[in-house]
ZAVEX-313247 format. One record per residue (C-alpha): residue in three letters; x, y, z. Coordinates in steps of 0.1 Angstrom, whole numbers. Example, Ala and Ser with C-alpha at 12.3 -4.5 7.8 and 13.67 -1.06 7.14 Angstrom:
% residues 2
+------+-------+-------+-------+
| type |    xx |    yy |    zz |
+------+-------+-------+-------+
|  ALA |   123 |   -45 |    78 |
|  SER |   137 |   -11 |    71 |
+------+-------+-------+-------+
This chain:
% residues 600
+------+-------+-------+-------+
| type |    xx |    yy |    zz |
+------+-------+-------+-------+
|  MET |     1 |    -2 |     0 |
|  LYS |    26 |    22 |    10 |
|  LYS |    43 |    20 |   -26 |
|  ASN |    10 |    27 |   -43 |
|  GLU |     7 |    60 |   -23 |
|  SER |    43 |    69 |   -33 |
|  GLU |    38 |    62 |   -68 |
|  LYS |     6 |    82 |   -68 |
|  LYS |    26 |   111 |   -53 |
|  ASN |    54 |   106 |   -79 |
|  SER |    30 |   104 |  -110 |
|  PRO |    28 |   129 |  -136 |
|  ASN |    -4 |   141 |  -127 |
|  ALA |     6 |   145 |   -91 |
|  ILE |    38 |   165 |  -100 |
|  LYS |    19 |   186 |  -124 |
|  ASN |    -8 |   193 |   -98 |
|  LYS |    21 |   201 |   -72 |
|  HIS |    34 |   225 |   -97 |
|  GLU |     3 |   242 |  -103 |
|  LEU |    -4 |   248 |   -68 |
|  ILE |    32 |   261 |   -60 |
|  LEU |    24 |   285 |   -92 |
|  ARG |    -7 |   297 |   -74 |
|  GLN |     6 |   303 |   -43 |
|  MET |    38 |   322 |   -60 |
|  GLU |    14 |   341 |   -81 |
|  SER |    -9 |   351 |   -54 |
|  LEU |    21 |   361 |   -30 |
|  ALA |    38 |   382 |   -56 |
|  LYS |     6 |   397 |   -73 |
|  ILE |    14 |   383 |  -105 |
|  GLY |    -1 |   365 |  -133 |
|  HIS |     7 |   349 |  -166 |
|  TRP |    -7 |   353 |  -201 |
|  ASP |    -5 |   341 |  -235 |
|  VAL |   -21 |   352 |  -269 |
|  ASP |   -27 |   324 |  -293 |
|  PHE |   -27 |   344 |  -327 |
|  VAL |   -35 |   314 |  -350 |
|  ASN |   -68 |   306 |  -330 |
|  LYS |   -72 |   342 |  -317 |
|  THR |   -73 |   332 |  -280 |
|  LEU |   -62 |   349 |  -252 |
|  HIS |   -54 |   328 |  -218 |
|  TRP |   -49 |   339 |  -184 |
|  SER |   -36 |   323 |  -153 |
|  GLU |   -57 |   325 |  -121 |
|  GLY |   -32 |   352 |  -109 |
|  VAL |   -46 |   374 |  -135 |
|  PHE |   -81 |   367 |  -126 |
|  HIS |   -73 |   377 |   -91 |
|  ILE |   -59 |   410 |  -101 |
|  LEU |   -89 |   417 |  -123 |
|  GLU |  -113 |   403 |   -95 |
|  MET |  -130 |   378 |  -122 |
|  ASP |  -139 |   340 |  -123 |
|  PRO |  -114 |   321 |  -133 |
|  SER |  -142 |   298 |  -151 |
|  SER |  -148 |   325 |  -174 |
|  MET |  -117 |   315 |  -196 |
|  PRO |  -108 |   314 |  -222 |
|  VAL |  -113 |   350 |  -234 |
|  ASP |  -103 |   366 |  -268 |
|  LEU |   -80 |   393 |  -275 |
|  GLU |  -105 |   420 |  -276 |
|  THR |  -121 |   412 |  -244 |
|  GLY |   -84 |   413 |  -230 |
|  PHE |   -81 |   447 |  -243 |
|  GLN |  -114 |   458 |  -229 |
|  SER |   -99 |   453 |  -193 |
|  VAL |   -73 |   479 |  -199 |
|  HIS |   -82 |   514 |  -187 |
|  PRO |   -98 |   533 |  -215 |
|  ASP |   -72 |   561 |  -211 |
|  ASP |   -46 |   535 |  -217 |
|  ARG |   -62 |   512 |  -242 |
|  GLU |   -47 |   526 |  -274 |
|  HIS |   -14 |   531 |  -260 |
|  ALA |   -16 |   493 |  -251 |
|  MET |   -30 |   482 |  -286 |
|  GLN |    -1 |   503 |  -302 |
|  HIS |    26 |   488 |  -281 |
|  MET |    15 |   451 |  -290 |
|  LYS |    15 |   461 |  -327 |
|  GLU |    48 |   476 |  -326 |
|  VAL |    62 |   446 |  -309 |
|  LEU |    48 |   423 |  -333 |
|  GLU |    58 |   446 |  -365 |
|  THR |    93 |   458 |  -352 |
|  GLY |   106 |   433 |  -328 |
|  ILE |   112 |   454 |  -300 |
|  ALA |   108 |   440 |  -264 |
|  TYR |    73 |   437 |  -249 |
|  ASP |    76 |   461 |  -219 |
|  LEU |    41 |   480 |  -207 |
|  GLU |    31 |   499 |  -177 |
|  CYS |    -7 |   506 |  -177 |
|  ARG |   -41 |   506 |  -159 |
|  LEU |   -66 |   478 |  -156 |
|  ILE |  -101 |   480 |  -145 |
|  THR |  -112 |   452 |  -122 |
|  THR |  -151 |   440 |  -125 |
|  THR |  -156 |   459 |   -92 |
|  GLY |  -146 |   489 |  -111 |
|  LYS |  -112 |   495 |   -90 |
|  VAL |   -82 |   509 |  -111 |
|  LYS |   -51 |   489 |  -108 |
|  HIS |   -16 |   494 |  -121 |
|  VAL |     2 |   465 |  -135 |
|  ARG |    36 |   462 |  -154 |
|  SER |    38 |   434 |  -181 |
|  LEU |    67 |   418 |  -197 |
|  ALA |    64 |   392 |  -226 |
|  ASP |    82 |   372 |  -256 |
|  VAL |    69 |   366 |  -290 |
|  ILE |    71 |   329 |  -303 |
|  ARG |    77 |   333 |  -342 |
|  ASN |    78 |   305 |  -372 |
|  GLU |   105 |   300 |  -393 |
|  LYS |    90 |   330 |  -416 |
|  ASN |    94 |   352 |  -383 |
|  GLU |    56 |   352 |  -381 |
|  PRO |    44 |   356 |  -346 |
|  LEU |    25 |   326 |  -335 |
|  GLN |    22 |   332 |  -297 |
|  ILE |    35 |   356 |  -273 |
|  VAL |    37 |   347 |  -235 |
|  GLY |    41 |   370 |  -210 |
|  ILE |    34 |   382 |  -172 |
|  PHE |    21 |   411 |  -155 |
|  GLN |    26 |   421 |  -117 |
|  ASP |     0 |   444 |   -98 |
|  ILE |    22 |   473 |   -90 |
|  THR |    -7 |   495 |   -77 |
|  GLU |     5 |   495 |   -42 |
|  GLN |    41 |   505 |   -54 |
|  ARG |    26 |   531 |   -77 |
|  GLU |     6 |   545 |   -50 |
|  ALA |    32 |   547 |   -27 |
|  TYR |    55 |   563 |   -54 |
|  GLN |    27 |   590 |   -60 |
|  THR |    21 |   594 |   -23 |
|  LEU |    60 |   601 |   -19 |
|  LYS |    57 |   622 |   -47 |
|  GLN |    34 |   643 |   -33 |
|  GLN |    51 |   646 |     1 |
|  GLU |    83 |   656 |   -20 |
|  SER |    62 |   683 |   -39 |
|  ARG |    46 |   694 |    -6 |
|  LEU |    79 |   696 |    12 |
|  SER |    96 |   716 |   -19 |
|  THR |    66 |   737 |   -18 |
|  ILE |    73 |   744 |    14 |
|  LEU |   109 |   749 |    14 |
|  GLN |   107 |   772 |   -16 |
|  SER |    79 |   794 |     3 |
|  GLU |    97 |   792 |    37 |
|  PRO |   106 |   826 |    47 |
|  GLU |   134 |   813 |    66 |
|  CYS |   169 |   801 |    50 |
|  VAL |   171 |   764 |    49 |
|  LYS |   202 |   749 |    37 |
|  VAL |   226 |   715 |    36 |
|  VAL |   259 |   716 |    43 |
|  SER |   286 |   691 |    36 |
|  PRO |   309 |   680 |    64 |
|  ASP |   338 |   702 |    51 |
|  GLY |   314 |   731 |    52 |
|  ILE |   303 |   731 |    15 |
|  LEU |   267 |   744 |     7 |
|  VAL |   249 |   720 |   -10 |
|  GLU |   215 |   732 |   -12 |
|  MET |   195 |   765 |     0 |
|  ASN |   160 |   775 |    -6 |
|  PRO |   152 |   807 |   -22 |
|  ALA |   148 |   826 |    10 |
|  GLY |   183 |   818 |    20 |
|  LEU |   198 |   830 |   -15 |
|  GLN |   179 |   862 |   -11 |
|  MET |   194 |   865 |    24 |
|  ILE |   230 |   859 |    14 |
|  GLU |   224 |   882 |   -18 |
|  ALA |   225 |   853 |   -43 |
|  ASP |   210 |   859 |   -77 |
|  CYS |   209 |   824 |   -86 |
|  PRO |   217 |   790 |   -69 |
|  GLU |   246 |   787 |   -90 |
|  ASP |   263 |   819 |   -72 |
|  ALA |   264 |   801 |   -37 |
|  VAL |   259 |   762 |   -43 |
|  GLY |   294 |   745 |   -39 |
|  GLN |   311 |   777 |   -20 |
|  LYS |   322 |   774 |    15 |
|  VAL |   295 |   789 |    40 |
|  GLU |   321 |   803 |    62 |
|  ASN |   331 |   826 |    35 |
|  LEU |   299 |   844 |    43 |
|  VAL |   303 |   848 |    79 |
|  ASN |   316 |   877 |    96 |
|  PRO |   353 |   867 |   108 |
|  MET |   345 |   880 |   142 |
|  ASP |   315 |   857 |   146 |
|  LEU |   329 |   825 |   127 |
|  LYS |   337 |   806 |   159 |
|  PHE |   302 |   807 |   166 |
|  TYR |   291 |   792 |   133 |
|  GLN |   317 |   768 |   134 |
|  SER |   305 |   757 |   168 |
|  ILE |   271 |   744 |   157 |
|  HIS |   284 |   730 |   125 |
|  ASN |   308 |   708 |   145 |
|  ARG |   283 |   698 |   173 |
|  ALA |   255 |   688 |   146 |
|  LEU |   284 |   665 |   131 |
|  GLN |   286 |   649 |   164 |
|  GLY |   247 |   645 |   164 |
|  ILE |   242 |   673 |   186 |
|  LYS |   213 |   699 |   178 |
|  SER |   224 |   733 |   186 |
|  SER |   216 |   770 |   179 |
|  THR |   236 |   804 |   179 |
|  ARG |   236 |   838 |   166 |
|  PHE |   262 |   851 |   142 |
|  ARG |   265 |   879 |   115 |
|  ILE |   272 |   874 |    80 |
|  ILE |   280 |   896 |    50 |
|  GLY |   260 |   892 |    21 |
|  LEU |   276 |   886 |   -15 |
|  LYS |   265 |   923 |   -25 |
|  GLY |   281 |   936 |    11 |
|  THR |   250 |   940 |    34 |
|  GLU |   255 |   927 |    69 |
|  ARG |   228 |   910 |    86 |
|  TRP |   223 |   892 |   120 |
|  MET |   213 |   855 |   120 |
|  GLU |   198 |   829 |   143 |
|  SER |   208 |   796 |   129 |
|  THR |   198 |   760 |   145 |
|  ALA |   216 |   728 |   128 |
|  VAL |   209 |   695 |   132 |
|  PRO |   226 |   663 |   117 |
|  LEU |   213 |   646 |    84 |
|  THR |   218 |   609 |    85 |
|  ASN |   219 |   582 |    57 |
|  PRO |   195 |   548 |    60 |
|  THR |   226 |   534 |    80 |
|  GLY |   225 |   562 |   105 |
|  GLU |   257 |   577 |    93 |
|  ILE |   259 |   614 |    94 |
|  ILE |   263 |   626 |    59 |
|  SER |   258 |   662 |    62 |
|  VAL |   242 |   693 |    81 |
|  LEU |   207 |   708 |    81 |
|  SER |   202 |   742 |    94 |
|  VAL |   172 |   768 |    97 |
|  THR |   184 |   802 |    97 |
|  ARG |   165 |   832 |   101 |
|  ASP |   171 |   870 |    98 |
|  ILE |   168 |   885 |   131 |
|  SER |   188 |   921 |   122 |
|  ASP |   156 |   938 |   129 |
|  LYS |   152 |   920 |   165 |
|  VAL |   188 |   926 |   172 |
|  ILE |   184 |   963 |   164 |
|  SER |   153 |   966 |   185 |
|  GLU |   172 |   949 |   213 |
|  GLU |   199 |   971 |   210 |
|  LYS |   176 |  1001 |   211 |
|  LEU |   157 |   987 |   242 |
|  ILE |   191 |   984 |   260 |
|  ARG |   201 |  1018 |   249 |
|  ILE |   166 |  1031 |   260 |
|  LYS |   169 |  1013 |   292 |
|  ARG |   203 |  1025 |   299 |
|  ASN |   193 |  1061 |   291 |
|  GLN |   162 |  1057 |   312 |
|  GLU |   181 |  1044 |   342 |
|  ALA |   205 |  1076 |   337 |
|  LEU |   177 |  1098 |   335 |
|  ILE |   160 |  1086 |   364 |
|  ASN |   190 |  1082 |   386 |
|  GLY |   203 |  1115 |   374 |
|  THR |   175 |  1136 |   383 |
|  SER |   165 |  1154 |   415 |
|  ASP |   129 |  1140 |   411 |
|  LEU |   121 |  1112 |   435 |
|  ILE |   105 |  1081 |   420 |
|  TRP |    94 |  1052 |   438 |
|  SER |    70 |  1023 |   441 |
|  LEU |    55 |  1001 |   469 |
|  ASP |    32 |   972 |   473 |
|  SER |     1 |   970 |   493 |
|  LYS |    21 |   964 |   526 |
|  PHE |    38 |   996 |   521 |
|  ARG |    72 |   979 |   513 |
|  LEU |    95 |   996 |   488 |
|  ILE |    96 |   978 |   455 |
|  ALA |   119 |   999 |   431 |
|  ALA |   130 |  1035 |   435 |
|  ASN |   160 |  1056 |   418 |
|  GLN |   188 |  1068 |   437 |
|  SER |   176 |  1099 |   445 |
|  PHE |   146 |  1086 |   466 |
|  LEU |   169 |  1062 |   482 |
|  ASP |   192 |  1087 |   493 |
|  VAL |   164 |  1106 |   510 |
|  MET |   148 |  1078 |   528 |
|  GLY |   183 |  1067 |   536 |
|  PHE |   187 |  1097 |   552 |
|  LEU |   156 |  1101 |   572 |
|  LEU |   159 |  1064 |   582 |
|  GLY |   197 |  1070 |   592 |
|  THR |   207 |  1038 |   576 |
|  THR |   211 |  1026 |   537 |
|  ALA |   175 |  1022 |   522 |
|  LYS |   168 |   992 |   504 |
|  GLU |   140 |   974 |   484 |
|  GLY |   115 |   957 |   509 |
|  ASP |   120 |   983 |   535 |
|  SER |    87 |  1000 |   547 |
|  VAL |    82 |  1035 |   531 |
|  LEU |    64 |  1046 |   564 |
|  ILE |    90 |  1067 |   584 |
|  MET |    82 |  1067 |   620 |
|  ASN |   114 |  1088 |   632 |
|  GLN |   101 |  1121 |   617 |
|  GLY |    73 |  1126 |   637 |
|  GLU |    38 |  1113 |   641 |
|  ALA |    21 |  1144 |   619 |
|  PHE |    47 |  1134 |   589 |
|  TYR |    40 |  1095 |   596 |
|  GLU |     1 |  1100 |   593 |
|  LYS |     4 |  1124 |   565 |
|  TRP |    20 |  1102 |   542 |
|  LYS |     1 |  1069 |   553 |
|  GLY |   -31 |  1088 |   543 |
|  TYR |   -14 |  1097 |   510 |
|  TYR |    -4 |  1059 |   501 |
|  GLU |   -39 |  1045 |   517 |
|  ARG |   -56 |  1071 |   490 |
|  GLY |   -38 |  1057 |   463 |
|  LEU |   -38 |  1021 |   471 |
|  SER |   -78 |  1028 |   475 |
|  GLY |   -77 |  1033 |   436 |
|  GLU |   -75 |  1069 |   437 |
|  ARG |   -51 |  1089 |   411 |
|  PHE |   -42 |  1123 |   426 |
|  LYS |   -13 |  1146 |   432 |
|  THR |    -4 |  1169 |   460 |
|  TYR |    17 |  1200 |   467 |
|  GLU |    44 |  1198 |   495 |
|  ARG |    64 |  1230 |   507 |
|  PHE |    93 |  1220 |   532 |
|  ILE |   127 |  1226 |   544 |
|  SER |   148 |  1199 |   530 |
|  PRO |   167 |  1177 |   554 |
|  ILE |   193 |  1171 |   535 |
|  THR |   201 |  1206 |   521 |
|  GLN |   183 |  1229 |   548 |
|  LEU |   167 |  1246 |   518 |
|  GLU |   132 |  1255 |   510 |
|  GLU |   119 |  1232 |   484 |
|  HIS |    87 |  1231 |   465 |
|  ARG |    75 |  1197 |   451 |
|  GLU |    45 |  1180 |   431 |
|  VAL |    40 |  1146 |   444 |
|  PHE |    19 |  1120 |   420 |
|  PHE |     2 |  1088 |   431 |
|  ASN |   -11 |  1063 |   408 |
|  PRO |   -24 |  1029 |   416 |
|  ILE |    -6 |   997 |   398 |
|  ARG |   -32 |   972 |   385 |
|  ASN |   -28 |   938 |   375 |
|  PRO |   -42 |   922 |   343 |
|  GLU |   -74 |   915 |   363 |
|  ASP |   -72 |   950 |   374 |
|  GLN |   -67 |   946 |   407 |
|  ILE |   -47 |   972 |   427 |
|  THR |   -12 |   955 |   436 |
|  GLY |     9 |   984 |   444 |
|  LEU |    12 |  1024 |   439 |
|  ALA |    38 |  1042 |   417 |
|  CYS |    49 |  1076 |   431 |
|  PHE |    67 |  1106 |   415 |
|  SER |    79 |  1134 |   435 |
|  LYS |    88 |  1165 |   410 |
|  ASP |   111 |  1194 |   422 |
|  ILE |    93 |  1224 |   413 |
|  THR |   114 |  1247 |   434 |
|  ASP |   130 |  1266 |   404 |
|  LEU |    96 |  1267 |   386 |
|  MET |    79 |  1283 |   417 |
|  ALA |   109 |  1310 |   417 |
|  LYS |   103 |  1316 |   381 |
|  ARG |    65 |  1316 |   387 |
|  MET |    70 |  1346 |   413 |
|  GLU |    92 |  1365 |   391 |
|  LEU |    68 |  1362 |   361 |
|  VAL |    40 |  1374 |   386 |
|  ALA |    64 |  1404 |   394 |
|  SER |    73 |  1410 |   358 |
|  GLU |    36 |  1410 |   348 |
|  LYS |    29 |  1436 |   372 |
|  ARG |    54 |  1460 |   364 |
|  TYR |    45 |  1454 |   327 |
|  ARG |    10 |  1462 |   333 |
|  ALA |    21 |  1492 |   352 |
|  LEU |    41 |  1502 |   323 |
|  VAL |    13 |  1495 |   297 |
|  GLU |   -13 |  1511 |   319 |
|  ASN |     7 |  1544 |   328 |
|  GLY |    25 |  1546 |   297 |
|  VAL |    20 |  1572 |   270 |
|  ASP |    19 |  1547 |   245 |
|  VAL |   -13 |  1528 |   231 |
|  ILE |    -7 |  1490 |   223 |
|  ALA |   -30 |  1476 |   199 |
|  ILE |   -31 |  1441 |   186 |
|  LEU |   -53 |  1443 |   149 |
|  SER |   -65 |  1418 |   127 |
|  THR |   -55 |  1423 |    91 |
|  GLU |   -89 |  1439 |    86 |
|  GLY |   -81 |  1464 |   113 |
|  LYS |  -103 |  1449 |   141 |
|  ALA |   -89 |  1451 |   175 |
|  LYS |   -80 |  1422 |   194 |
|  TYR |   -66 |  1436 |   223 |
|  VAL |   -59 |  1476 |   233 |
|  SER |   -40 |  1485 |   261 |
|  PRO |   -58 |  1507 |   291 |
|  SER |   -38 |  1541 |   278 |
|  ILE |   -64 |  1542 |   248 |
|  THR |   -86 |  1563 |   276 |
|  LYS |   -58 |  1588 |   282 |
|  VAL |   -46 |  1592 |   248 |
|  LEU |   -80 |  1591 |   227 |
|  GLY |  -108 |  1594 |   255 |
|  TYR |  -122 |  1555 |   247 |
|  SER |  -124 |  1531 |   272 |
|  GLU |  -111 |  1495 |   267 |
|  SER |  -144 |  1480 |   262 |
|  ASP |  -154 |  1507 |   235 |
|  ALA |  -124 |  1502 |   216 |
|  MET |  -126 |  1467 |   216 |
|  HIS |  -160 |  1470 |   197 |
|  MET |  -145 |  1492 |   172 |
|  ASN |  -126 |  1489 |   141 |
|  LEU |   -95 |  1513 |   131 |
|  PHE |  -117 |  1524 |   103 |
|  ASP |  -143 |  1539 |   125 |
|  PHE |  -124 |  1566 |   141 |
|  LEU |   -99 |  1569 |   113 |
|  HIS |   -94 |  1605 |    93 |
|  PRO |  -111 |  1600 |    58 |
|  ASP |   -82 |  1614 |    42 |
|  ASP |   -59 |  1587 |    57 |
|  VAL |   -80 |  1556 |    48 |
|  PRO |   -60 |  1550 |    16 |
|  LYS |   -28 |  1551 |    31 |
|  ILE |   -36 |  1529 |    63 |
|  ILE |   -52 |  1503 |    39 |
|  LYS |   -17 |  1504 |    19 |
|  ARG |     1 |  1500 |    51 |
|  LEU |   -20 |  1471 |    64 |
|  GLU |   -13 |  1451 |    32 |
|  GLU |    24 |  1461 |    33 |
|  VAL |    29 |  1450 |    66 |
|  CYS |    13 |  1416 |    58 |
|  SER |    40 |  1407 |    33 |
|  ILE |    71 |  1417 |    53 |
|  PRO |    89 |  1390 |    73 |
|  GLN |    76 |  1376 |   107 |
|  GLY |    85 |  1400 |   135 |
|  ASN |    95 |  1429 |   112 |
|  SER |    82 |  1465 |   115 |
|  LEU |    72 |  1492 |    88 |
|  PRO |    87 |  1526 |    94 |
|  SER |    66 |  1552 |   117 |
|  HIS |    38 |  1570 |   102 |
|  ASN |    15 |  1601 |   114 |
|  PHE |   -19 |  1598 |   104 |
|  ARG |   -53 |  1614 |   123 |
|  ILE |   -78 |  1595 |   146 |
|  LYS |  -108 |  1612 |   159 |
|  HIS |  -108 |  1618 |   196 |
|  GLN |  -138 |  1607 |   219 |
|  ASP |  -146 |  1643 |   223 |
|  GLY |  -149 |  1648 |   185 |
|  SER |  -115 |  1667 |   179 |
|  TRP |   -89 |  1651 |   156 |
|  ARG |   -54 |  1642 |   170 |
|  TRP |   -24 |  1632 |   150 |
|  VAL |    -8 |  1599 |   160 |
|  GLU |    25 |  1583 |   152 |
|  SER |    23 |  1547 |   146 |
|  THR |    46 |  1518 |   141 |
|  ILE |    29 |  1485 |   131 |
|  THR |    47 |  1451 |   133 |
|  ASN |    38 |  1419 |   115 |
|  LEU |    33 |  1388 |   146 |
|  ILE |     3 |  1373 |   126 |
|  GLU |    21 |  1341 |   128 |
|  ASP |    33 |  1342 |   163 |
|  GLU |     8 |  1319 |   182 |
|  ASN |    10 |  1342 |   214 |
|  ILE |     1 |  1374 |   194 |
|  GLY |   -18 |  1362 |   165 |
|  GLY |   -22 |  1398 |   147 |
|  ILE |    -6 |  1430 |   135 |
|  VAL |     9 |  1450 |   169 |
|  ASP |     5 |  1488 |   165 |
|  ASN |    24 |  1512 |   186 |
|  PHE |     7 |  1546 |   187 |
|  HIS |    14 |  1579 |   207 |
|  ASP |    -3 |  1612 |   204 |
|  VAL |    20 |  1638 |   184 |
|  THR |    -6 |  1668 |   177 |
|  GLU |    13 |  1691 |   196 |
|  ARG |    46 |  1684 |   176 |
|  VAL |    27 |  1681 |   144 |
|  PHE |    11 |  1720 |   151 |
|  GLN |    48 |  1732 |   161 |
|  ILE |    62 |  1715 |   130 |
|  THR |    35 |  1732 |   108 |
|  ALA |    41 |  1766 |   125 |
|  ILE |    81 |  1762 |   119 |
|  GLN |    75 |  1755 |    82 |
|  THR |    53 |  1788 |    79 |
|  GLN |    78 |  1810 |    96 |
|  ASN |   103 |  1794 |    76 |
|  GLU |    83 |  1801 |    45 |
|  LYS |    81 |  1838 |    54 |
|  LEU |   117 |  1840 |    64 |
|  LYS |   126 |  1828 |    28 |
|  ALA |   102 |  1856 |    14 |
|  ILE |   121 |  1883 |    36 |
|  ALA |   155 |  1870 |    27 |
|  TRP |   145 |  1872 |   -11 |
|  THR |   131 |  1907 |    -6 |
|  GLN |   164 |  1917 |    12 |
|  SER |   185 |  1905 |   -14 |
|  HIS |   165 |  1925 |   -42 |
|  VAL |   166 |  1958 |   -21 |
|  VAL |   199 |  1957 |   -14 |
|  ARG |   211 |  1946 |   -46 |
|  ASN |   205 |  1981 |   -66 |
|  PRO |   225 |  2005 |   -43 |
|  LEU |   252 |  1978 |   -41 |
|  ALA |   256 |  1977 |   -77 |
|  LYS |   259 |  2014 |   -79 |
|  ILE |   286 |  2014 |   -51 |
|  MET |   307 |  1986 |   -71 |
|  GLY |   302 |  2007 |  -101 |
|  ILE |   318 |  2038 |   -87 |
|  VAL |   346 |  2020 |   -72 |
|  ASP |   356 |  2001 |  -103 |
|  LEU |   354 |  2039 |  -121 |
|  ILE |   377 |  2054 |   -95 |
|  LYS |   401 |  2026 |   -95 |
|  THR |   408 |  2032 |  -133 |
|  GLY |   424 |  2067 |  -123 |
|  ALA |   409 |  2082 |  -153 |
|  LEU |   387 |  2108 |  -132 |
|  SER |   395 |  2143 |  -124 |
|  THR |   393 |  2156 |   -89 |
|  GLU |   361 |  2170 |   -94 |
|  GLU |   350 |  2140 |  -109 |
|  GLU |   362 |  2118 |   -78 |
|  ARG |   347 |  2141 |   -56 |
|  GLN |   313 |  2135 |   -71 |
|  SER |   318 |  2099 |   -75 |
|  LEU |   326 |  2094 |   -36 |
|  ASP |   293 |  2115 |   -29 |
|  HIS |   273 |  2093 |   -47 |
|  LEU |   290 |  2063 |   -28 |
|  ILE |   278 |  2080 |     4 |
|  GLU |   243 |  2082 |    -8 |
|  SER |   241 |  2047 |   -19 |
|  ALA |   254 |  2034 |    16 |
|  LYS |   231 |  2053 |    34 |
|  GLU |   203 |  2041 |     9 |
|  ILE |   214 |  2008 |    22 |
|  LYS |   215 |  2016 |    59 |
|  GLU |   179 |  2027 |    57 |
|  ARG |   164 |  1999 |    39 |
|  ILE |   180 |  1975 |    65 |
|  LYS |   164 |  1995 |    91 |
|  SER |   132 |  1991 |    76 |
|  GLU |   136 |  1950 |    70 |
|  ARG |   144 |  1947 |   104 |
|  LYS |   112 |  1964 |   118 |
|  VAL |    94 |  1941 |    96 |
|  GLU |   110 |  1911 |   111 |
|  LYS |   105 |  1921 |   148 |
|  THR |    70 |  1924 |   139 |
|  MET |    67 |  1891 |   125 |
|  ALA |    84 |  1874 |   156 |
|  THR |    59 |  1889 |   178 |
|  ASN |    33 |  1877 |   158 |
+------+-------+-------+-------+
């Protein structure tokens, strides 16, 4: 019996069945199937592996070639048929990758390899091949490509510099943001160059430190400066990590670097501001301090610490109570009351006048109290500021005295000071207006310059107002006389000087200084009239004397010739005496006229 069983196992059918079983298992495990096409009988044969891939029932075999092509994805069908045609006609190797449609509608990617069996005439009789389901590999490949695409997109759009550097410091790869940071116009300008060449020599040790640590498998970060290819210096903050191959060997360094130039500038600015603030706070005589709800000192400038230390008799420090007992109960209770008001939420200021315990001089101070609140709006402390206003108070007293002196001068002076608009409207009139023109300040403020200006002077004043507006700020026009009606109805001559202070924020108008010159104008007019009379007298005298004088000169010239006889010379001398008497009488007559004019 054992022999019969052994014979059965080794029979051709048993061996064939065994091989077919192994083949099916191999096809199932490898997701492959074999196929052949009989061109003579025009049939297509698939193995069970093919049917499994297509999710078909193997009992449907055999199928024809047309049915086989119907299993190919419509978008790939023409390519598959064309490839088969080229293989049969040209003899190229059959190697096709395409998509198949299963009976359930799934799309599967397969790769097929085949050999053509030909007759002695090289005519194709049969083609035998296999194909493998590579759907998972293709999907994994597509997924990987998508991931790579996403990663590439991220790196390309990443605003920070991402670079790969070889162990010896050569730049292997860098994203666009990095190229822009180092001022490279294209990757070829930087790739293949040593990164150290871009680092500021003073900071080279910092860059080398993180690069070497990454080669040791250690992630680290640092700051350093780079100098771009076009000379621009930037502050960078870089983090470097090792890149390994599948065996875990470190093959390069990956670093992410960002431009922190603005941040460094801001930090340096903040440091400068902080130092300046400390210098200002500690360099002022003002007192600045803060305390918590237990009246304990939180922080203070040096001036406050000096004062508090003097009052305490020991060095003041943070945590000390700001309530000082040794200055008397009144002092203690006053300041405790201030602090309690502030800690209750009141924001206020007080005025303190006292003798400084340090300088023994009188001081004036304004003290401000401002509650300190946390994010939940709870009061946690009090900020205090004591401003020294001693000099300000002294200047204020000087100003008050100066204002009194100025007002006394303005009110009692002979000049009127007025501030006018460009249209002549009064914006201010000094009290002396009453003394000069008889109007009250109130009346003058409701009047326009042209309301009491002499009609003959209006055109000139309009022109002066236009001129003063065109001259530089603070400049004045030459003084000018014009007539203004007095409150009693008489016309008074005034001398006026106007100044352009229109743009002055404290004045905002044309300043007119004028005073009464009526008597002076009348005196000048009288003098001018008398001068005219004197000119007339002088002219008359010159003509009255001229005729007898001409006679005298003629007679003298005649005697000097020596051609006259004794009798003729005597007669000539008589004529000289008569002419001289004539001049004397006429001069006496004119003097009487002058005396009469002087008397009038």
